[in-house]
C-alpha positions in Angstrom: 63.3 -30.9 132.8 67.1 -31.6 132.2 70.5 -30.4 133.1 73.6 -30.7 131.4 76.8 -29.0 131.1 76.3 -25.1 129.9 79.6 -22.7 129.7 81.1 -23.3 133.3 78.5 -24.9 135.5 75.8 -26.3 135.3 72.3 -25.5 133.7 68.5 -26.4 133.9 65.6 -26.5 131.7 62.1 -27.1 131.0 60.2 -26.3 128.1 56.2 -25.3 128.4 54.2 -24.7 125.2 57.0 -24.1 122.5 58.9 -21.8 125.4 62.6 -23.4 126.4 63.4 -22.3 129.4 67.3 -22.5 130.7 68.5 -20.5 134.2 72.2 -21.4 135.9 73.2 -19.9 139.2 76.9 -19.3 140.1 77.5 -18.0 144.4 79.1 -14.6 144.2 82.1 -15.3 147.3 82.8 -11.0 146.9 79.3 -10.1 147.8 78.6 -13.3 150.8 79.0 -12.1 154.2 78.8 -15.7 156.0 80.4 -14.8 158.9 77.6 -12.1 158.6 74.8 -15.4 158.1 74.8 -13.5 154.1 74.6 -15.7 151.0 74.4 -14.3 147.8 73.8 -16.0 144.5 73.2 -14.0 140.9 70.8 -16.6 138.7 71.0 -16.8 134.5 67.7 -16.9 133.2 67.8 -17.8 129.0 63.9 -18.3 127.6 64.1 -19.4 123.9 60.4 -18.8 121.5 60.3 -22.1 120.0 56.3 -21.7 119.5 54.2 -21.0 115.8 53.8 -17.6 117.5 54.8 -14.4 119.0 54.6 -14.5 123.0 54.5 -11.8 126.0 56.8 -12.6 129.5 53.9 -10.2 131.1 54.0 -11.8 135.1 57.0 -13.6 137.0 56.2 -15.7 140.6 59.6 -17.6 141.8 59.7 -19.8 145.1 62.7 -19.3 146.7 63.8 -21.9 149.8 66.6 -22.4 152.0 68.4 -25.1 153.8 67.6 -23.3 156.8 63.7 -24.0 156.1 62.9 -20.8 155.5 60.7 -19.7 152.1 59.6 -16.8 150.4 57.7 -16.1 146.9 58.8 -13.2 145.0 56.0 -12.1 142.5 55.8 -9.1 140.4 55.2 -7.8 136.6 57.9 -9.5 133.8 61.8 -9.1 134.8 64.7 -7.0 135.3 62.1 -4.1 134.8 60.8 -5.5 131.2 58.1 -7.1 129.6 60.6 -8.9 127.0 57.7 -10.0 123.4 59.7 -13.3 122.3 58.6 -14.0 118.0 59.3 -17.0 117.1 62.9 -17.9 117.3 64.0 -15.1 119.8 65.4 -16.1 122.8 65.4 -12.8 125.8 69.3 -13.6 128.7 69.0 -11.8 131.5 70.6 -11.9 134.6 69.5 -10.9 138.2 70.1 -12.6 142.2 69.5 -13.6 145.5 70.6 -13.3 149.1 69.7 -15.8 151.3 70.2 -16.8 154.8 71.6 -20.2 154.8 74.7 -21.2 152.1 72.7 -23.7 150.1 69.3 -23.7 149.2 67.5 -24.1 145.7 64.9 -21.9 143.2 62.0 -22.9 140.8 58.7 -20.2 138.9 56.5 -19.6 137.0 56.3 -17.0 133.8 52.9 -16.6 132.8 53.1 -15.6 129.4 50.5 -14.1 126.5 50.6 -16.1 123.0 49.4 -13.6 119.8 46.1 -14.7 120.3 44.9 -14.0 123.4 45.4 -17.3 125.3 47.5 -17.1 128.3 49.7 -19.3 130.0 52.5 -20.4 132.4 56.1 -21.2 131.6 57.8 -23.2 134.2 61.0 -21.8 135.7 63.1 -25.5 136.0 63.9 -25.8 139.8 67.8 -24.9 139.7 70.5 -25.1 143.2 72.2 -22.1 144.9 75.4 -23.6 146.2 78.4 -22.1 148.0 81.5 -23.9 149.1 80.7 -22.8 152.4 77.7 -25.5 153.4 79.2 -29.1 152.7 75.2 -30.3 152.5 74.4 -29.4 148.3 70.0 -28.7 147.9 70.9 -30.2 144.6 
């Protein structure tokens, strides 16, 4: 896992069995209501298949925690309504979002991937921070 500058902000990166997952997050001031305890982020994920076989993203598991100690798990089929197939050299990118009741937090998780030879494995989603300008304490 590593962090580097990418586009306008930091990204987190993990590689598992030739599947590279990079994530960046953005605080959405216009969708947040700090006075009501609602903070909202979008996150963009790019998945690159650097392996020699095609893979299908079947399921996702997200672990989400806020700075106040609340945590929850989100699981489901695919991502953003899709179960993308990535052939060697392909990439898939999507953007989604999450609300928190605290001004900072973090996320991490895994994708269940199925190779064309039938092998099933988890591609790790690296931890990344959800920081807002409303919190002097940062999770990152």
